[in-house]
N, C-alpha and C positions, 0 to 999 in steps of 0.2 A: 145419757148422750144421745139416745134415739129421739127423745122428745125435742132436744135442741135442733137436730137435723130436720125433723118434721116442721118445726116452727120456721126454720130458715126456708124450707121449700115452699111453705104456704106464703110467706112474705114475698119470696121471689115470684111466685105465680101471681100474686096480687099486683106487683109492680108491672109485670109483663102484660097483664090484662089492662091495667090503666094506660100503659103506653099504646097498646093496640087500639083502645077506644079513642085516645087522642089522635092517633094517626088516621083512623077512619073518619073522625070528625073533620080533620083538616082536608081530607080528600073530598068529603061531601061539600065543604065550603068552596073548594076550588072548582068542583063540578058545577055548583050552583052559580058561581060568578061567571064561569064560561057560558052557561045558559043565558044569563043576563046580557053578556057581551054579544052573543050570537043573535039574540032578539033585537038588540040595538042595531046591529049591522044589517039585519033583514029589513027593519023598518026604514033605514036610510037608503037601502037599495030600491025600495018602492018609490020613495020621494027623495032623490039625492040632493035636490036643491033646497029643501026645507032647512032653514037655519044657516044656510050658506052665505046669505047676503045681509048687510046691515045698512039701513037707510040713515044717512047722517045729515039730512036736510034740516037746517035750522031756520 
């Protein structure tokens, strides 16, 4: 009976570790996307008119 309990505890710890790693990976992706968005906003603030006009002369 003790071996079964140990096996269950190890399995539970593995699942908890996997979930923790996945949550950390999601947080890192979110932070990275926020950095990309912040960089774009900063670039646009330097040249706010770049890409704002379309010349439709035919």
